[in-house]
N, C-alpha and C positions, 0 to 999 in steps of 0.2 A: 272483452276477454274474460275467461273464467279465472278465479284466483289461482296463482301459481305458487309453487313451493319456494320458500325463502332460501336465499343463498345461491340460487341458480344464476349463472352468468352465460349469456348467449347472444347471438345476433338476432335482430328482429327483421324479418323479411316482409315487406309490404308489397303486395301485387295488385295492380289495378289495370285490367285489360291485358295488353301485351307488355306493359311496362312494369318495372320492378325497382324497388329502392331498399337498400340494406342499411340498417342502423346497427353499428357494431357495439359490442361490450355493454349490452343492456343487462342491468342487474335487477333481481327481484328481492325486495326487502320491505321493511316497515318504515313508514314516513310519519313524522310528527310535525304538527303546525305549532309554531311558537308565536303567540299573538298577544297584543296588549299595548302598553305604553312604555315609558322610559326604562323601568327596571328590568324589563325583558329585552329591550333594545340595547341596553348597556353591554358594550362589547368586552370580550375577554382581554383585549389590550388595555382596558381601563381597570381591570380587576387587580386587587392587591397582590395576588399570587401569580400574575401573568408570566413573569420571567421564569419562575420555578416550573410552572406548568409547561411552558414552551420547551424548556431544556429537557424535561423528563418525559415528554410526550412519546407514547408508543404508537406504532403504526395501527391505525384503526380503520376498519372498512366502513367509513362514515362519509357522507356527502352532504353538502349544504347548498341552499339556494336562498338568497336574500331578495325578497320581493321589492322591486323598485319603489321608492318612496315618492310617488307622484301625488302632489297635494291637490292639483286642479288640472283638468284638461277639457278642451272643447275641440271643435272641428279644426280650428287654426293652430292648436297647440302642437309643438314639435317635441317628440320624445328625445331627450338628450342622448348623445352618442354613447356616453359611458353606461347609460341604462340599457341601451339596446344590446350591449355585450353581456348582460347578466345571464349566467348559465349555471348549471350544476358544477360544483367544485369538490374535489376530493379533499377532505380535511387533512392538513399537514402542519408541521411546525412552522412552515413559512407563512401560512395564511390563517392560522387558528385565531390570531388576534382580531380578525374581521368577523368572527362568529359571536353570537349572543353568549355572554358568560353563563347565564342560566342554562342555555342550550348545551354549552360545552360540558359543564359538570353533569348535566342530565345524561348526555350520551356517553360520557366517560364511565359513569356507573352502570348504564344499561349494557354496554358492550362487554363489561366484565362478566356478565352472566349470559349474554346473547352474542358471543363472538362469532357464531356461525351464520348470523343473519345480517346483511348490510342494513345500515340505518341511514335514513335521510331526514334532514332538518329543513323545513321551510320556515323562514323567519319573516313574519309579516307584522310589523309593529311601528309605532311612531310615538315619540315622547310627547307628553302633555295632552294626549287625546282622551276624550270621554268615550264610554262604551256606546254612546249615541252616534259617534262618528262611524261606527263599524256595523250599523244596521241600516236597512232600507227605510225609506220614508213610510212605506206601508206598515212595516213592523212598528215603527215609532208611533204611528197613528192608531195602532191597535189598542193602546192603553191611554185613557184620557189624561191621567196624571203625568205620564211620561211625555206625552205630546205637549201638554201645557208647561212642563218644566223646561224642555229643551227646544222644541220646534217653534212654538209660537213666539217666545222672546227673540229668537234669532230672526224670524221672518219680520217681526216688527222693527228690529234694529236696522235691517238692510233694505227695507221695501223701497225707499227713495234714494238709495245710495248710488252715486255715480262712480265711474271708473276713476275719475280724478280724486274724489273724496276717499275712496278705498285706498288708493295709492298713498295719499297723504296720511291717513290713519296708520297704515302699516309702517311708513317711513318714520313717523313720530314715535311709534312703539320701539322700532329698532334702535333709534337714537337714544331713547330713554334707557333701554337695556345696556347699550354700549357705555353710556355715561355712568350708569350704576357700577358696571364691572370695572371701569377705570377708577372710580372713586374707591371701591372696595380694595382694589389692588394697592392703591397708594396708602389707604388707611391701614391695611395689614402690614405694609412695609414700615410704617412709622409707629405702629403699636404692636410689636411682636409679642408682647406679654399677654395680650388678650386672647381669650378662647374664641372659637367660631361663634358660639352663642352670644358672647359679649359683643362681638363685632356686629352681628345682626341686630342686636338690641339697640345699638347706637345708630347704625346707618340704614337699617331696614333690610328687607329681603329683596331678592331679585324680582323685578317687576313681572307680574303675571296676573290675569291672563292677557293674551293679545286682544285687540279690538275685534268685535264681531264684524265680519265682512262676507261678501257674497262668495269669494273664492278662498276664504281663510281655512286654516287648519282645523278649527273647531266647529265648522258648520255641520249640522246633523246630516248623516248619511253620506258625507263627503268621501271618506276613505273607503266606505263600502263600494262606491262606484269606481274609484281610481286604483284601489289595491286589491280588495277582497275578490271582486268580480274577475280579476285577471287570473285567479288560480282555481276557481270552481269550474267543474266538479272534480278536482283532483282527488285521487284515492289516498286517504290518510288513515292511520291507525288510531290517532287520538289528537286532541287539542290541549296544549298547555296554555292556559289563560292567566296572565299576570297583569292586572289592571285595577284601578279603583281610586288612585290618588286624586285624579281630576274630578271624580264624581263624589268624593267624600262630603262636599258641601251640600249635595242633594241625596244624602244617604237614605232619606225617607222613601225614595222611589227606586233605589238601586236594585232591590229584589225583583221588581217588575222589569227593569231594564235588562238585568242579567238573564232572567228567565226567557224573555223574548229573544235575546241574542242567541242563546243556546238552541231554542226551538227553531229559529230561522236558519241558523248555520247547519243544523242537522238536516233540514229539508233541502238546503242548497247542495250539500255534499251527498245527498241520497243515502243517508245512514241514520235511521231513526234511533239507533242505539250507539251512536258515535260517542266514545268516552270523552268527557269534558273534565279536565283536571284544573281546578281553580286554586291558584296560589294566593294565600291570604296576604294582606298588606302587613309588612313588618312593623316593628316598633319605631315610632317617630314622635318627637316631642314638640314640633313647631306648627302643627296643624291646629285649627280651631278646636276648642275643648271637646274631647270625646268623639269627634266626627269620624276619626279612623276606627275607633272602637265600635261604633255603630255600624260602619260599613263592613267591618270584619264579620260582625254578627249577621248582616244581610247575606254575605258570601256563604257563611256556614248554613244558614237557613235554606237558601236555594239548593245547595248541594245535598242537604239532608232530605229534601222533598222530591227533587228531580231525579228520576232513575238514570243510572250510568253517569252521574256527576259526582265528583270527588273533591275533597277539601284538603289542601296541603297547608298545614298549620306552620306559621313562621313568626308569630308575634314574640317569640323568645329571641329572635334575631333583630338586626337593625341597629341604627345609630341615632342617638337623641337629636342631633343637629344636622344630619345628612339625609336628605330624602332618597338618595341613591347610596345604599350601603356599599362599602368598598369591596366586600367579598360576597360572591354568590354561590360558593361551594356548597354550603349547607342546604340552600334552597334547591339548587339543581339536583343534588343527591337525594333529597327527600322526594322530589317529584319523580325521579327514576325509581325509587323504592316502592312508591305507590303504584306506578305503572307496572312494575314487576309483580306486585301482589295481585293486581286486578287482571291485567291483560295476559300475563304469562303464568299466573297461578304458582309463583315461586314459593311464597309464604305469606304471612299476614303482617310482616314487620313494617310495611309501609303505611299502615292505617294508624292514624292518631286516635287517642281515646275519644269516645263518643258517648254522650248520654244515652242510656238505655231506658231507665225508669227514674221517676222522682216521687218519693213518698214524703208527705208532710203530715206531722201530727202536732200536738199542742206545744211540744218542747224541742222538736228535732226535725231536721230535714235530712233525708237519706237519698243520696244520688248514686245510682248504680251505673257503671260504665261497661262498654264492650271494648274489645281490643286492648285489654289490660290483663297481664298475667301477674305482675308484681308492680308495686308502686315504687317510684324513686323520688325522694324529697330533697330539694336543695334550699336550704334556708328555713325560714319559719312559715309554714303554710297557714295563711290567715285570709279571711274575707271581711267584708264590711256589712254590718247590719244597719238598716235604716228603718226607723220607726215611723208611725203615722204622722208625727210632727216634724219629721225631717232630721231628727237627731241621729248621729252616726256613732257606732261603736265597733271597734275591731274585735273579731272573734276567731279563735283558732279552729282550723279544719282538722277533724280527726280522721286520719288516714287508716282505713281498715285493711285487712289482708284478703278480703273477698270481693275485690273490684268495686268497693263502696267508699264513698266519702260521707262523713256524718258531721252535721253542723248544729250545735245547740242554739235555739232561738228563744226569743221572749214572746209573750202574748201580744205585745204591741208591734212586733216586727212586721214591716211591710215589704221591704226589699232585701235581697241578699245580692251582693256583687263581688266578683272575684276578678281582679286584674282588668277591670273594665275601664281602661284608660288608653289614650293614644300611645303612651310609653309606660310600660310596666315591667315587672320582674316576676315572671311565673315561677312557682316553686314546686308544682306537682307534675310529675312526668310518668310515663309508662316505662317498661323495661327497655324500650328502644330509644329512650330519651326524647320522646315526643310529648309536648305539654298538653294537658287538658285545655280545651278552648276556654277563653275568658267567658264569663256569663254575668248577666244582670237579671235576676229572677224576681217576679212579683209573687210573693208568698200567698197573698189572698187569692189570686187567680189560680195558682197551683192547688190551693185547698178546694176551690170549686171544681177543678178538673179531676181531682183525685177522689 
């Protein structure tokens, strides 16, 4: 079918030979795919403001479909009855708790500007998953480093695994998690004065990851086969991708992993210019040192180089000791503002500050940004200078009025870093209260390039 005008509601009549079938109340609108792992899977019913949102919810011409979470299937597998019933649902106060919280706040902001066009949300996500779970084996094989990081270790781990051994490994893991949860519950009850961080320091974190198995959640290309292939080539207006927690440990190859995913998905959906909106990982203080910071940088680099890919900055949000922040309002709203800016050409307020040029001289670094009209500073804007011997010194960032930031450096300065940590407190924002991305800059390389 040719593209239809948005907002049209009509019957669809299908004629084949002498027979005819009518599908009533077909609506034409814009559909967005919500994909990734647990932070976009996180339901509105789990959100801190759920009760308030449910009570104040207005009627919206919004529909949602949750893709069945099938981890493994073969010729003998039976699709559970409750999954067979999955269908499009009109969003209401009665069922809104079952929707992705990010998706809810995203669509709430979107319809405030686009109330004449029905919006559909397709939610396809699963907590704890790597981006390698959502790509085909062929895509993973296309890069040597990605294949060696994800596919080969899994193949080696399961090559001689029997059904009995797999079942035993999974059962042991489930028992380990259950034992931990019971221990933590009792410990919190008997030590109410301790913070979450202190509790975890004493009894440890929730056991993760699960064992590598032939049918397991984390097998490469697994959910590509059991979930993604169920919805392609559905017509969609854009993809909201919120993922990376599981891949932070392999951040060195995440740029290739994400690039291949974007490339393959666009091919599968027959849209070479399909917009890909990548939500940055939020602040979190319990991951291995700087791994989330490096992964955020990989996310930013991919979206800066890959056409029709966009970066939603969120590292000024998050919670130090909760991998799933309790409120998704800011994240969903920022995603919607960026979509409104790009796809609907409303304005440019959805774009976060982005480096345009970097000038380096003997005593100063000058960084010019786009998507900034005026700067907003919260607290003391400082960065860290690192010299050739590894010595560190804090240096104030001079915020100019012409979209520039200026940093005085020493002759021995090797690196400059700004908020390049898993959990940090950004201080420099544009007029829309969007922070400049964190950075870690090699001054010597910048000198050679400029």
